[in-house]
Every structure is written in C-alpha cells, then in structure tokens.
VOVO-658513 format. One line per field, with one value per residue (C-alpha): x, y, z; residue in three letters; residue number from 1. Coordinates in steps of 0.02 Angstrom, whole numbers, always signed. Layout:
# residues N
east	c(X | ...)
north	c(Y | ...)
up	c(Z | ...)
r	c(ALA | ...)
k	c(NUM | ...)
END
This chain:
# residues 542
east	c(+3754 | +3677 | +3778 | +3691 | +3754 | +3931 | +3915 | +3849 | +3988 | +4122 | +4042 | +4031 | +4226 | +4260 | +4144 | +4221 | +4398 | +4349 | +4254 | +4411 | +4538 | +4604 | +4598 | +4406 | +4377 | +4327 | +4492 | +4430 | +4329 | +4490 | +4496 | +4338 | +4342 | +4409 | +4290 | +4152 | +4283 | +4346 | +4175 | +4169 | +4339 | +4286 | +4127 | +4205 | +4351 | +4252 | +4181 | +4269 | +4122 | +4075 | +4221 | +4152 | +3995 | +4083 | +4272 | +4361 | +4468 | +4328 | +4241 | +4408 | +4434 | +4262 | +4309 | +4474 | +4414 | +4279 | +4417 | +4535 | +4399 | +4321 | +4494 | +4596 | +4468 | +4550 | +4686 | +4559 | +4573 | +4754 | +4740 | +4599 | +4717 | +4824 | +4665 | +4603 | +4773 | +4807 | +4626 | +4621 | +4805 | +4811 | +4643 | +4708 | +4867 | +4776 | +4644 | +4789 | +4869 | +4712 | +4672 | +4850 | +4811 | +4647 | +4722 | +4871 | +4753 | +4654 | +4799 | +4890 | +4756 | +4598 | +4533 | +4514 | +4655 | +4801 | +4737 | +4908 | +4962 | +4870 | +4979 | +5140 | +5074 | +5002 | +5159 | +5265 | +5150 | +5162 | +5352 | +5367 | +5249 | +5369 | +5508 | +5455 | +5410 | +5222 | +5252 | +5090 | +5094 | +4969 | +4849 | +4971 | +4872 | +4997 | +4964 | +4793 | +4848 | +4929 | +4796 | +4824 | +4999 | +4964 | +4919 | +5073 | +5236 | +5303 | +5322 | +5500 | +5527 | +5417 | +5373 | +5210 | +5225 | +5189 | +5025 | +4981 | +5007 | +4900 | +4758 | +4764 | +4780 | +4634 | +4520 | +4562 | +4522 | +4360 | +4313 | +4343 | +4242 | +4096 | +4096 | +4105 | +3966 | +3848 | +3873 | +3712 | +3799 | +3927 | +4079 | +4090 | +4269 | +4330 | +4230 | +4308 | +4482 | +4451 | +4375 | +4522 | +4650 | +4558 | +4556 | +4745 | +4778 | +4677 | +4727 | +4908 | +4985 | +4891 | +4950 | +5131 | +5113 | +5060 | +5208 | +5328 | +5246 | +5272 | +5459 | +5506 | +5607 | +5681 | +5857 | +5955 | +5999 | +5869 | +5835 | +5737 | +5636 | +5524 | +5407 | +5327 | +5165 | +5158 | +4997 | +5028 | +4895 | +4993 | +4879 | +4902 | +5005 | +5153 | +5204 | +5156 | +5218 | +5398 | +5516 | +5574 | +5392 | +5366 | +5527 | +5479 | +5318 | +5414 | +5539 | +5413 | +5319 | +5480 | +5529 | +5366 | +5418 | +5603 | +5598 | +5742 | +5876 | +5823 | +5923 | +5815 | +5686 | +5593 | +5503 | +5401 | +5439 | +5458 | +5456 | +5596 | +5515 | +5671 | +5759 | +5923 | +6070 | +6177 | +6339 | +6299 | +6221 | +6311 | +6219 | +6049 | +5955 | +5842 | +5988 | +6069 | +5906 | +5908 | +6098 | +6059 | +5926 | +6047 | +6183 | +6089 | +6062 | +6229 | +6170 | +6021 | +5999 | +5860 | +5789 | +5693 | +5627 | +5671 | +5678 | +5855 | +5949 | +6124 | +6210 | +6223 | +6404 | +6469 | +6434 | +6272 | +6161 | +6065 | +6014 | +5821 | +5816 | +5919 | +5827 | +5883 | +5893 | +5783 | +5886 | +6054 | +6141 | +6165 | +6068 | +6018 | +5945 | +5802 | +5784 | +5658 | +5784 | +5796 | +5927 | +6016 | +6081 | +6178 | +6318 | +6450 | +6506 | +6438 | +6257 | +6207 | +6074 | +5977 | +5869 | +5702 | +5725 | +5553 | +5467 | +5279 | +5231 | +5161 | +5220 | +5402 | +5439 | +5385 | +5410 | +5590 | +5540 | +5590 | +5410 | +5328 | +5462 | +5347 | +5235 | +5362 | +5279 | +5114 | +5187 | +5054 | +5082 | +5052 | +5134 | +5309 | +5449 | +5371 | +5441 | +5565 | +5681 | +5857 | +5880 | +6018 | +6099 | +6119 | +6018 | +6097 | +6087 | +6112 | +6243 | +6222 | +6391 | +6381 | +6395 | +6245 | +6107 | +6105 | +5940 | +5852 | +5773 | +5616 | +5529 | +5340 | +5304 | +5465 | +5376 | +5263 | +5416 | +5472 | +5626 | +5683 | +5677 | +5783 | +5931 | +5939 | +5946 | +6083 | +6180 | +6174 | +6011 | +5950 | +5804 | +5680 | +5616 | +5473 | +5447 | +5292 | +5159 | +4989 | +4883 | +4853 | +4716 | +4612 | +4528 | +4509 | +4569 | +4721 | +4827 | +4764 | +4818 | +4986 | +5010 | +4988 | +5129 | +5249 | +5180 | +5225 | +5405 | +5430 | +5384 | +5482 | +5641 | +5611 | +5658 | +5565 | +5490 | +5456 | +5340 | +5315 | +5172 | +5142 | +4952 | +4949 | +4954 | +5115 | +5157 | +5284 | +5287 | +5382 | +5467 | +5310 | +5211 | +5114 | +5065 | +5094 | +5030 | +4949 | +4903 | +4736 | +4726 | +4734 | +4792 | +4957 | +5040 | +5204 | +5244 | +5393 | +5441 | +5585 | +5622 | +5739 | +5863 | +5896 | +6046 | +5984 | +5947 | +5788 | +5773 | +5678 | +5810 | +5934 | +5844 | +5706 | +5566 | +5635 | +5460 | +5416 | +5584 | +5540 | +5365 | +5433 | +5543 | +5393 | +5283 | +5410 | +5408 | +5216 | +5203 | +5336 | +5253 | +5084 | +5152 | +5239 | +5073 | +4977 | +5106 | +5100 | +4910 | +4907 | +5035 | +4925 | +4770 | +4862 | +4926 | +4749 | +4689 | +4819)
north	c(+5135 | +4967 | +4803 | +4755 | +4917 | +4879 | +4702 | +4767 | +4888 | +4759 | +4642 | +4781 | +4813 | +4627 | +4619 | +4777 | +4713 | +4552 | +4634 | +4742 | +4606 | +4536 | +4468 | +4488 | +4622 | +4801 | +4882 | +5053 | +4985 | +4964 | +5153 | +5151 | +4966 | +5015 | +5156 | +5054 | +4979 | +5155 | +5207 | +5057 | +5109 | +5296 | +5246 | +5119 | +5231 | +5391 | +5339 | +5229 | +5118 | +5084 | +4967 | +4854 | +4819 | +4739 | +4711 | +4809 | +4658 | +4537 | +4659 | +4686 | +4495 | +4473 | +4602 | +4525 | +4340 | +4382 | +4456 | +4314 | +4181 | +4261 | +4299 | +4142 | +4007 | +3911 | +3849 | +3724 | +3640 | +3590 | +3569 | +3590 | +3598 | +3733 | +3827 | +3837 | +3887 | +4021 | +4101 | +4096 | +4149 | +4285 | +4355 | +4347 | +4438 | +4575 | +4600 | +4613 | +4750 | +4845 | +4822 | +4889 | +5043 | +5069 | +5059 | +5175 | +5300 | +5308 | +5317 | +5453 | +5561 | +5510 | +5448 | +5624 | +5604 | +5485 | +5399 | +5394 | +5282 | +5143 | +5175 | +5149 | +4997 | +4917 | +4939 | +4869 | +4718 | +4688 | +4702 | +4584 | +4463 | +4453 | +4366 | +4245 | +4067 | +4098 | +4215 | +4239 | +4413 | +4363 | +4503 | +4642 | +4790 | +4851 | +4685 | +4737 | +4838 | +4687 | +4697 | +4885 | +4909 | +5075 | +5147 | +5091 | +5126 | +5219 | +5050 | +5057 | +5185 | +5124 | +4937 | +4878 | +4972 | +5131 | +5050 | +5009 | +5194 | +5243 | +5130 | +5174 | +5366 | +5364 | +5276 | +5391 | +5540 | +5460 | +5425 | +5603 | +5665 | +5556 | +5605 | +5794 | +5782 | +5689 | +5814 | +5914 | +6073 | +6026 | +6135 | +6180 | +6235 | +6075 | +5970 | +6070 | +6037 | +5852 | +5836 | +5921 | +5817 | +5657 | +5703 | +5736 | +5571 | +5468 | +5557 | +5618 | +5436 | +5386 | +5533 | +5507 | +5327 | +5374 | +5486 | +5351 | +5222 | +5327 | +5354 | +5170 | +5113 | +4944 | +4953 | +4801 | +4634 | +4527 | +4348 | +4222 | +4131 | +3976 | +3947 | +3772 | +3733 | +3542 | +3526 | +3377 | +3340 | +3377 | +3261 | +3111 | +3095 | +3215 | +3093 | +2931 | +2947 | +2899 | +3050 | +3023 | +3037 | +3203 | +3275 | +3213 | +3310 | +3467 | +3449 | +3401 | +3560 | +3662 | +3578 | +3634 | +3811 | +3788 | +3835 | +3951 | +3955 | +4008 | +4058 | +3983 | +3849 | +3879 | +3734 | +3730 | +3695 | +3510 | +3461 | +3335 | +3199 | +3101 | +3103 | +3187 | +3186 | +3341 | +3250 | +3141 | +3247 | +3165 | +2997 | +3074 | +3001 | +3158 | +3274 | +3158 | +3168 | +3360 | +3364 | +3256 | +3377 | +3524 | +3439 | +3480 | +3660 | +3730 | +3907 | +3842 | +3840 | +3744 | +3810 | +3673 | +3631 | +3477 | +3401 | +3368 | +3305 | +3314 | +3243 | +3354 | +3400 | +3335 | +3455 | +3524 | +3385 | +3504 | +3614 | +3638 | +3575 | +3419 | +3255 | +3088 | +2927 | +2794 | +2660 | +2760 | +2886 | +3005 | +3161 | +3236 | +3401 | +3407 | +3560 | +3631 | +3666 | +3756 | +3687 | +3782 | +3661 | +3716 | +3642 | +3678 | +3549 | +3648 | +3623 | +3783 | +3765 | +3878 | +3823 | +3892 | +4007 | +4079 | +3921 | +3884 | +3876 | +3708 | +3621 | +3660 | +3743 | +3705 | +3827 | +3826 | +3884 | +3743 | +3741 | +3712 | +3594 | +3435 | +3506 | +3447 | +3279 | +3356 | +3436 | +3451 | +3314 | +3384 | +3242 | +3303 | +3322 | +3378 | +3459 | +3592 | +3611 | +3684 | +3853 | +3966 | +4099 | +4211 | +4242 | +4133 | +4193 | +4095 | +4160 | +4122 | +4063 | +4210 | +4333 | +4431 | +4360 | +4345 | +4253 | +4269 | +4093 | +4135 | +3979 | +3982 | +4066 | +4176 | +4285 | +4349 | +4446 | +4599 | +4642 | +4456 | +4461 | +4623 | +4513 | +4425 | +4594 | +4665 | +4503 | +4549 | +4479 | +4564 | +4443 | +4353 | +4180 | +4124 | +3935 | +3871 | +3740 | +3811 | +3660 | +3620 | +3752 | +3708 | +3838 | +3961 | +4141 | +4074 | +4036 | +4203 | +4299 | +4217 | +4265 | +4452 | +4451 | +4431 | +4597 | +4687 | +4612 | +4670 | +4851 | +4857 | +4787 | +4846 | +4672 | +4573 | +4409 | +4236 | +4135 | +3947 | +3868 | +3680 | +3712 | +3897 | +4045 | +4053 | +4217 | +4355 | +4516 | +4667 | +4802 | +4904 | +4754 | +4731 | +4542 | +4445 | +4277 | +4224 | +4049 | +3962 | +3867 | +3674 | +3657 | +3604 | +3758 | +3826 | +4009 | +4101 | +4281 | +4404 | +4486 | +4629 | +4634 | +4778 | +4809 | +4974 | +4965 | +5046 | +5145 | +5001 | +4873 | +4977 | +5018 | +4895 | +4911 | +5070 | +5142 | +4994 | +5005 | +5195 | +5139 | +5007 | +5137 | +5257 | +5116 | +5075 | +5257 | +5266 | +5105 | +5154 | +5320 | +5242 | +5123 | +5263 | +5362 | +5207 | +5179 | +5358 | +5355 | +5197 | +5279 | +5436 | +5327 | +5231 | +5393 | +5467 | +5316 | +5329)
up	c(+5231 | +5275 | +5275 | +5107 | +5023 | +5076 | +5011 | +4842 | +4828 | +4864 | +4744 | +4611 | +4623 | +4602 | +4446 | +4368 | +4395 | +4307 | +4170 | +4130 | +4123 | +3958 | +3837 | +3809 | +3945 | +3917 | +3976 | +4012 | +4156 | +4253 | +4275 | +4382 | +4449 | +4623 | +4649 | +4740 | +4856 | +4890 | +4951 | +5066 | +5143 | +5153 | +5245 | +5367 | +5402 | +5441 | +5609 | +5742 | +5769 | +5582 | +5561 | +5698 | +5592 | +5450 | +5434 | +5299 | +5269 | +5236 | +5117 | +5018 | +5020 | +4937 | +4803 | +4769 | +4774 | +4645 | +4534 | +4556 | +4530 | +4377 | +4288 | +4334 | +4361 | +4221 | +4336 | +4387 | +4222 | +4267 | +4454 | +4575 | +4726 | +4640 | +4587 | +4768 | +4830 | +4695 | +4719 | +4907 | +4944 | +4814 | +4875 | +5053 | +5012 | +4915 | +5054 | +5178 | +5085 | +5071 | +5253 | +5293 | +5188 | +5274 | +5448 | +5395 | +5318 | +5477 | +5591 | +5496 | +5424 | +5525 | +5354 | +5283 | +5158 | +5120 | +4963 | +4885 | +5024 | +4923 | +4766 | +4871 | +4963 | +4809 | +4705 | +4848 | +4857 | +4668 | +4677 | +4827 | +4733 | +4590 | +4690 | +4829 | +4844 | +4816 | +4670 | +4565 | +4486 | +4348 | +4412 | +4438 | +4380 | +4249 | +4152 | +4110 | +3954 | +3869 | +3725 | +3709 | +3662 | +3573 | +3746 | +3841 | +3731 | +3881 | +3970 | +3898 | +4037 | +4180 | +4154 | +4208 | +4377 | +4274 | +4223 | +4404 | +4448 | +4304 | +4359 | +4544 | +4522 | +4390 | +4515 | +4657 | +4548 | +4490 | +4669 | +4721 | +4570 | +4604 | +4793 | +4744 | +4618 | +4744 | +4887 | +4941 | +4886 | +4745 | +4737 | +4555 | +4560 | +4638 | +4517 | +4369 | +4441 | +4460 | +4285 | +4205 | +4309 | +4263 | +4081 | +4084 | +4182 | +4054 | +3892 | +3911 | +3926 | +3774 | +3675 | +3738 | +3689 | +3511 | +3495 | +3552 | +3439 | +3281 | +3322 | +3357 | +3204 | +3179 | +3104 | +3159 | +3083 | +2994 | +3060 | +2968 | +3101 | +3088 | +3234 | +3263 | +3351 | +3355 | +3455 | +3566 | +3703 | +3862 | +3961 | +3852 | +3690 | +3732 | +3872 | +3789 | +3615 | +3572 | +3587 | +3408 | +3341 | +3439 | +3365 | +3190 | +3196 | +3245 | +3106 | +2974 | +3012 | +3001 | +2836 | +2754 | +2755 | +2726 | +2545 | +2577 | +2705 | +2888 | +3038 | +3181 | +3205 | +3372 | +3449 | +3616 | +3795 | +3832 | +3649 | +3682 | +3791 | +3835 | +4007 | +3959 | +4080 | +4053 | +4085 | +3935 | +3803 | +3662 | +3712 | +3690 | +3540 | +3525 | +3514 | +3387 | +3289 | +3292 | +3245 | +3093 | +3039 | +3055 | +2967 | +2801 | +2850 | +2903 | +2957 | +3053 | +3239 | +3331 | +3503 | +3584 | +3761 | +3862 | +4036 | +4096 | +4242 | +4320 | +4469 | +4626 | +4663 | +4834 | +4972 | +4892 | +4947 | +5065 | +4918 | +4916 | +4732 | +4762 | +4740 | +4811 | +4707 | +4767 | +4854 | +4836 | +4939 | +4794 | +4739 | +4572 | +4497 | +4378 | +4258 | +4135 | +3995 | +3830 | +3711 | +3570 | +3440 | +3284 | +3177 | +3301 | +3427 | +3578 | +3632 | +3725 | +3868 | +3982 | +4130 | +4175 | +4329 | +4367 | +4419 | +4431 | +4618 | +4671 | +4505 | +4484 | +4653 | +4828 | +4970 | +5032 | +5209 | +5332 | +5409 | +5239 | +5173 | +5200 | +5062 | +4933 | +4938 | +4869 | +4714 | +4573 | +4443 | +4268 | +4176 | +4172 | +4306 | +4464 | +4628 | +4644 | +4494 | +4489 | +4416 | +4344 | +4446 | +4293 | +4133 | +4003 | +3822 | +3658 | +3533 | +3350 | +3274 | +3147 | +3295 | +3230 | +3339 | +3532 | +3591 | +3761 | +3788 | +3894 | +3957 | +3987 | +4154 | +4143 | +4015 | +4156 | +4241 | +4160 | +4270 | +4260 | +4063 | +4066 | +4137 | +3964 | +3877 | +3995 | +3949 | +3765 | +3693 | +3538 | +3509 | +3624 | +3598 | +3712 | +3721 | +3816 | +3833 | +3872 | +3834 | +4022 | +4033 | +3882 | +3771 | +3912 | +3941 | +4028 | +3868 | +3790 | +3950 | +3949 | +3769 | +3806 | +3931 | +3784 | +3710 | +3870 | +3865 | +3686 | +3730 | +3890 | +3807 | +3622 | +3570 | +3429 | +3492 | +3419 | +3524 | +3505 | +3606 | +3595 | +3575 | +3536 | +3531 | +3429 | +3350 | +3304 | +3399 | +3341 | +3455 | +3461 | +3533 | +3365 | +3343 | +3175 | +3117 | +3283 | +3266 | +3313 | +3471 | +3472 | +3292 | +3215 | +3139 | +3074 | +3034 | +2968 | +2969 | +2969 | +3133 | +3163 | +3310 | +3423 | +3534 | +3614 | +3804 | +3858 | +4020 | +4097 | +4044 | +4132 | +4292 | +4308 | +4428 | +4508 | +4537 | +4642 | +4743 | +4775 | +4830 | +4954 | +5035 | +5047 | +5118 | +5251 | +5305 | +5310 | +5408 | +5531 | +5556 | +5583 | +5712 | +5807 | +5803 | +5865 | +6004 | +6058 | +6061 | +6166 | +6288 | +6310 | +6342 | +6476 | +6559 | +6557 | +6649 | +6785)
r	c(MET | LYS | LYS | LEU | HIS | LEU | LEU | ILE | LEU | SER | ILE | ALA | SER | GLY | LEU | LEU | LEU | SER | ALA | ALA | TRP | PRO | GLU | ARG | GLY | PHE | ILE | PRO | LEU | ILE | PHE | VAL | ALA | TRP | VAL | PRO | LEU | PHE | PHE | VAL | GLN | ASP | TYR | LEU | GLY | SER | GLU | PRO | ASP | ARG | GLY | LYS | ARG | MET | SER | MET | PHE | TRP | LEU | ALA | PHE | LEU | SER | PHE | PHE | ILE | TRP | ASN | ALA | LEU | THR | THR | TYR | TRP | ILE | TRP | ASN | SER | THR | ALA | VAL | GLY | ALA | ILE | ALA | ALA | LEU | GLY | LEU | ASN | SER | LEU | PHE | MET | ALA | THR | VAL | PHE | TRP | LEU | PHE | HIS | LYS | THR | LYS | LYS | ALA | LEU | TYR | ASP | ASN | ARG | LYS | GLY | TRP | LEU | ILE | LEU | VAL | PHE | PHE | TRP | LEU | SER | TRP | GLU | TYR | PHE | HIS | LEU | ASP | TRP | ASP | LEU | SER | TRP | PRO | TRP | LEU | ASN | LEU | GLY | ASN | VAL | PHE | GLY | THR | LYS | ASN | ALA | TRP | ILE | GLN | TRP | TYR | GLU | TYR | THR | GLY | THR | SER | GLY | GLY | THR | ILE | TRP | VAL | LEU | VAL | SER | ASN | ILE | LEU | VAL | PHE | HIS | LEU | VAL | LYS | ALA | VAL | THR | GLN | PRO | LYS | PRO | ALA | ARG | LYS | ARG | ILE | GLY | VAL | LEU | MET | LEU | SER | LEU | SER | LEU | VAL | TRP | LEU | LEU | PRO | VAL | PHE | ILE | SER | GLY | TYR | ILE | TYR | ASN | ARG | VAL | THR | GLU | GLU | GLY | GLU | GLN | ALA | GLU | ILE | ILE | VAL | VAL | GLN | PRO | ASN | PHE | ASP | PRO | TYR | SER | GLU | GLN | TYR | GLU | LEU | PRO | PRO | SER | GLU | ILE | ILE | ASP | ARG | ASN | LEU | THR | LEU | ALA | MET | SER | VAL | MET | LEU | ARG | GLU | ALA | ASP | PHE | VAL | VAL | SER | PRO | GLU | SER | ALA | ILE | GLN | GLU | ASP | ILE | TRP | GLU | GLU | ARG | LEU | ASP | ALA | SER | PRO | SER | LEU | LYS | GLN | LEU | ARG | SER | PHE | ILE | SER | ASP | ASN | ASP | ASN | LEU | ALA | VAL | ILE | ILE | GLY | ALA | SER | THR | PHE | SER | ILE | VAL | PRO | LYS | GLY | LYS | GLU | ASP | ASP | HIS | ALA | ALA | ARG | ARG | PHE | ARG | GLY | TYR | ASP | GLN | TYR | TYR | TYR | ALA | TYR | ASN | THR | ALA | PHE | TYR | ILE | ASP | SER | THR | ALA | GLU | ILE | GLN | LYS | SER | HIS | LYS | SER | LYS | LEU | THR | PRO | GLY | VAL | GLU | MET | MET | PRO | SER | TRP | ARG | ILE | LEU | ARG | PRO | LEU | LYS | ASP | TYR | ALA | ILE | ASP | LEU | GLY | GLY | THR | ILE | GLY | THR | LEU | LYS | THR | ASP | ASP | GLU | ARG | VAL | VAL | PHE | ARG | HIS | LYS | SER | GLY | ARG | PHE | VAL | VAL | ALA | PRO | VAL | ILE | CYS | TYR | GLU | SER | VAL | TYR | GLY | GLU | PHE | VAL | THR | GLY | PHE | ILE | ARG | ASN | GLY | ALA | ASN | LEU | ILE | PHE | VAL | ILE | THR | ASN | ASP | GLY | TRP | TRP | GLY | ASN | THR | PRO | GLY | HIS | ARG | GLN | HIS | PHE | TYR | PHE | SER | VAL | LEU | ARG | ALA | ILE | GLU | THR | ARG | ARG | SER | ILE | ALA | ARG | SER | ALA | ASN | THR | GLY | ILE | SER | ALA | PHE | ILE | ASP | GLN | ARG | GLY | ASP | VAL | TYR | GLN | ALA | THR | PRO | TYR | TRP | GLU | PRO | ALA | VAL | ILE | ARG | GLN | THR | LEU | THR | THR | ASN | SER | ARG | MET | THR | PHE | TYR | VAL | LEU | TYR | GLY | ASP | TYR | LEU | SER | ARG | ILE | ALA | MET | PHE | ALA | SER | ALA | ILE | PHE | LEU | LEU | TYR | ALA | LEU | VAL | ARG | TYR | TRP | LEU | GLY | CYS | ARG | LYS | LYS | SER | GLU | ALA | LYS | ILE)
k	c(1 | 2 | 3 | 4 | 5 | 6 | 7 | 8 | 9 | 10 | 11 | 12 | 13 | 14 | 15 | 16 | 17 | 18 | 19 | 20 | 21 | 22 | 23 | 24 | 25 | 26 | 27 | 28 | 29 | 30 | 31 | 32 | 33 | 34 | 35 | 36 | 37 | 38 | 39 | 40 | 41 | 42 | 43 | 44 | 45 | 46 | 47 | 48 | 49 | 50 | 51 | 52 | 53 | 54 | 55 | 56 | 57 | 58 | 59 | 60 | 61 | 62 | 63 | 64 | 65 | 66 | 67 | 68 | 69 | 70 | 71 | 72 | 73 | 74 | 75 | 76 | 77 | 78 | 79 | 80 | 81 | 82 | 83 | 84 | 85 | 86 | 87 | 88 | 89 | 90 | 91 | 92 | 93 | 94 | 95 | 96 | 97 | 98 | 99 | 100 | 101 | 102 | 103 | 104 | 105 | 106 | 107 | 108 | 109 | 110 | 111 | 112 | 113 | 114 | 115 | 116 | 117 | 118 | 119 | 120 | 121 | 122 | 123 | 124 | 125 | 126 | 127 | 128 | 129 | 130 | 131 | 132 | 133 | 134 | 135 | 136 | 137 | 138 | 139 | 140 | 141 | 142 | 143 | 144 | 145 | 146 | 147 | 148 | 149 | 150 | 151 | 152 | 153 | 154 | 155 | 156 | 157 | 158 | 159 | 160 | 161 | 162 | 163 | 164 | 165 | 166 | 167 | 168 | 169 | 170 | 171 | 172 | 173 | 174 | 175 | 176 | 177 | 178 | 179 | 180 | 181 | 182 | 183 | 184 | 185 | 186 | 187 | 188 | 189 | 190 | 191 | 192 | 193 | 194 | 195 | 196 | 197 | 198 | 199 | 200 | 201 | 202 | 203 | 204 | 205 | 206 | 207 | 208 | 209 | 210 | 211 | 212 | 213 | 214 | 215 | 216 | 217 | 218 | 219 | 220 | 221 | 222 | 223 | 224 | 225 | 226 | 227 | 228 | 229 | 230 | 231 | 232 | 233 | 234 | 235 | 236 | 237 | 238 | 239 | 240 | 241 | 242 | 243 | 244 | 245 | 246 | 247 | 248 | 249 | 250 | 251 | 252 | 253 | 254 | 255 | 256 | 257 | 258 | 259 | 260 | 261 | 262 | 263 | 264 | 265 | 266 | 267 | 268 | 269 | 270 | 271 | 272 | 273 | 274 | 275 | 276 | 277 | 278 | 279 | 280 | 281 | 282 | 283 | 284 | 285 | 286 | 287 | 288 | 289 | 290 | 291 | 292 | 293 | 294 | 295 | 296 | 297 | 298 | 299 | 300 | 301 | 302 | 303 | 304 | 305 | 306 | 307 | 308 | 309 | 310 | 311 | 312 | 313 | 314 | 315 | 316 | 317 | 318 | 319 | 320 | 321 | 322 | 323 | 324 | 325 | 326 | 327 | 328 | 329 | 330 | 331 | 332 | 333 | 334 | 335 | 336 | 337 | 338 | 339 | 340 | 341 | 342 | 343 | 344 | 345 | 346 | 347 | 348 | 349 | 350 | 351 | 352 | 353 | 354 | 355 | 356 | 357 | 358 | 359 | 360 | 361 | 362 | 363 | 364 | 365 | 366 | 367 | 368 | 369 | 370 | 371 | 372 | 373 | 374 | 375 | 376 | 377 | 378 | 379 | 380 | 381 | 382 | 383 | 384 | 385 | 386 | 387 | 388 | 389 | 390 | 391 | 392 | 393 | 394 | 395 | 396 | 397 | 398 | 399 | 400 | 401 | 402 | 403 | 404 | 405 | 406 | 407 | 408 | 409 | 410 | 411 | 412 | 413 | 414 | 415 | 416 | 417 | 418 | 419 | 420 | 421 | 422 | 423 | 424 | 425 | 426 | 427 | 428 | 429 | 430 | 431 | 432 | 433 | 434 | 435 | 436 | 437 | 438 | 439 | 440 | 441 | 442 | 443 | 444 | 445 | 446 | 447 | 448 | 449 | 450 | 451 | 452 | 453 | 454 | 455 | 456 | 457 | 458 | 459 | 460 | 461 | 462 | 463 | 464 | 465 | 466 | 467 | 468 | 469 | 470 | 471 | 472 | 473 | 474 | 475 | 476 | 477 | 478 | 479 | 480 | 481 | 482 | 483 | 484 | 485 | 486 | 487 | 488 | 489 | 490 | 491 | 492 | 493 | 494 | 495 | 496 | 497 | 498 | 499 | 500 | 501 | 502 | 503 | 504 | 505 | 506 | 507 | 508 | 509 | 510 | 511 | 512 | 513 | 514 | 515 | 516 | 517 | 518 | 519 | 520 | 521 | 522 | 523 | 524 | 525 | 526 | 527 | 528 | 529 | 530 | 531 | 532 | 533 | 534 | 535 | 536 | 537 | 538 | 539 | 540 | 541 | 542)
END
C-alpha cells in the first residue's frame, strides 16, 4: 500500500464511525466501521520496515479525531476551549490504546493473530475512562445503540460493555471475511465458516433481545408524574431573571395539568436560581415558595435542581473542592443539588457526583491544580464542586416510591446509576439543562443515555430538561411524550415502579473488570517478550 491508501483507509474508519453514531446515524455501519483501520494495522504490522513509513499511532489518531470531531463538535457551542480539549485528548487516548494493541499483537503473535487483544484493551480503556479526572465516556462503543432499544434488551445483564464487545467482534469477523474473499485463491470453507459466524454474531443478540423485550412486565406501584420543561435560555434569562419568576414558570406549567392529584412534579437542573446555604435552608425564599405550592397538594413532592453551598468543616480546608472566601480565612463548598420537597418538615437533597470535566471539576493532580483558575464559565457555579460519597435516594412519605435523582452528566454512567438502585430506588428521575449546545446532536445524544439506563436497571424514568428533550421512558426503554426542543412544555404520565435487581445492577461492569485483568496479563507478557528479545540481541552482539 502507498501512504495515500493508508490515509484513505484511516479517514474511512473515522467517517464510518461518525456516520453510525446516534441520533441520526445509520447504526448498522458500526459493525464495519473499524474494518478499514484494521487493514491499516494488518499492513503496518506485517513487516518490520512498514511501520517506519507511517506511524500506526498517527493514522489511528486521524481516524479517532474525525470520529470525535464529527460526533461531538457541538461542544464548541458552549466552550471553544472545552471542545478543543475534549476532541484532542479523547482522540489522543483512543489512538494510544490502539497503538498499544498494535505493539502487543506484533510482540506476542508477530501480527499473525491476536485480534481479541483489542477487545480486552478497548474494554479496559472504556472502563478506566468512566472514573478519572478527565472522564469523557460519551463515545464508549456500547452507547451507539441508544436509539435501538429493541436490539439491546440484554444490557440488563451486560451493560454497555456488552455492546462494545458486540461491535468489536463483529468488525473483527468482517475484516477476516473481506480478507479471505480478496485472496488470490479464496478458501471456500473458511469463507463459509466466517459468514456463518458473522450471521450468528449479528442476529443472535437481536433475537435474544426480542425474546427478553416480550417478557418484560411492569407490575409495581403506579406513580403519577408531571414533568416540566420551562425553556429558559441558559446563556441569558436563566441567570438574569428573578428566581421567583423562574420558579413561577415551572409551577404554572405544572398546574396546567394538575386536574387530578399527582405524586411528583419534576423540574430541571438549576431551576432554582438562588444561592442557597445548606445550613440555612429555612431562610431560602425559593424553598418557601415551593413549600407554599405544596401546601395545597398534600401528597405531592417536587424534585428540582439548584446551586447550593455549605461551610467547610474545620480540618477539611485542603479538600480539593474547598473554596476560600475572598478576604476571609474560611472555606466553603459549592454543589449542584437536587432537592426533594414535600409536606413534611425535612427537605431531602442529593448532590451531583459525576461532574463535567473543565466546568464542574478540575484535575486534582497536584501538577495540574493551577488549571483551576481556568474553569469554563457557563453562567452558573464554576470550578470543582463537592460530591456525595454515597448515592442518595429520595423517599416518598407514603413509603411506596424511592427515587434516584440523576443530575445531567450522571446519566452517562451506567454503573454509577446502579448505586441508586442498590440503595432502594424503584424510579429514576433525570434532571438536566441541555440548552448550552443549541439544537445540535448533543442534547439528542444525551437523551438516549437515559434509554440505556432504563434497560440496564429496569426502572421507569421521568426526564426533565430545561430546553428539552423531556420525556418518559418505560422499563423496556420505550420513549413516551418526547417534547420538542427549545419550547416550554409540560407532560404527565403514570409510571410503574420496580424493585427487582437486574444482573447488571448487582454486578456492574464485570465484563470490563475481567478485560482489565486480561489486558494486564497481555501487557506484562508482551513486555517480558520484548525484554527477552533485547537481551538476546545484546548477547548476540557480544
């Protein structure tokens, strides 16, 4: 192959990955999108001198940068700096993983086999990317099926890592099939075996999913839920209008459908635009306004987002999330908070604990701590926020409903959400503000993460987004009453609770943990082989 051919193949993989991605992509392309890049790796890894002509790393980087840029370009609408960092770093990390696979495959198998190493390495990378300071798992491969809930009902057993395996194994089989067919003397038996294997890999998961889909029944308690979409422009009016006016719009929308009694009103993230100190909740005018509304609806509970603050306890001043008062030798925490307000005296609260990198969380590593002064300002509280150590659930006074309050970016994390379920949640409420990105694929991609969470946990979901998409999602992942974007809206529906623990809720991303163990063995073995090879060369020279 010439350099131009290698470039074309790398570009082709990037374009195919992008064309497959939701929510308007053609999903089946994901099963062949990696194949051009596999041919690049196969060619460069076959002869020692070929890798010198064009680095596998940079060709992989090209593929992944195209994929990242075409699917998450919308980050630019909220922050140019964040977009450059997200696109560049994510592409860099992905290319590094693929390059490690390339080197390991060559070291262990002289590039003749070893394709499953990529499955282990990629699963390990995706798992690691779920829980570190630069976490951005938006493009984890299993997320691609968010718009095809009928295909992935088995996510209740595997989570999205099962989808990642499905994608990579399919691409490996397609690569081998294409390679076998294009040989000067094709081996018919091998082609037949590959075609049969590929058919099974593609169709069996869909058939299993259909079987599971038809057996899912909803038999719990019935909850009457009102979801509000107030539609405040996050770049202007949300932070400029009086807090009471913002709450009024939420409550007015809710009242328009309260012709009969309801159990919950769900309003979006940051719907309370008042700086509330958690030590003095009773002094908050916004919370008093909400309590007044609830006083006429004794059975009602309101779930609503806010920015809150609290004083840092003595001895905790070195906490990464601690902020110093200007001019005072005292520290405070800032939170992205969900409140649960009902007719009881207690106000329940939960703090967002999966934070958006660069906006709500800056790197905690000492060498990068100076970057905290460059946190991206999107109009609300900026810089590293304080999080909860445990997943806090909201309990309805009737005892029938236990709610998982999932705030915005938290809905991207499957295993994280299972923590709410293990703590007793039988419903999930997602509150978010997706207006930052405009009418781009960003808010639509974010919406479909909630579909994945519904299937993994078999919990019904009510989703309230400031500017859309708001909707209800049942335990199969079917979507109801999805609202238009950038329009005020209110929807009401009965959702069914579920207290059953799925296999995924109990064991989380166990496939990824197995992959990490296998990856460590492969890397260690490759390093030993490399060291022994270097030693033999040294002895031969002597």
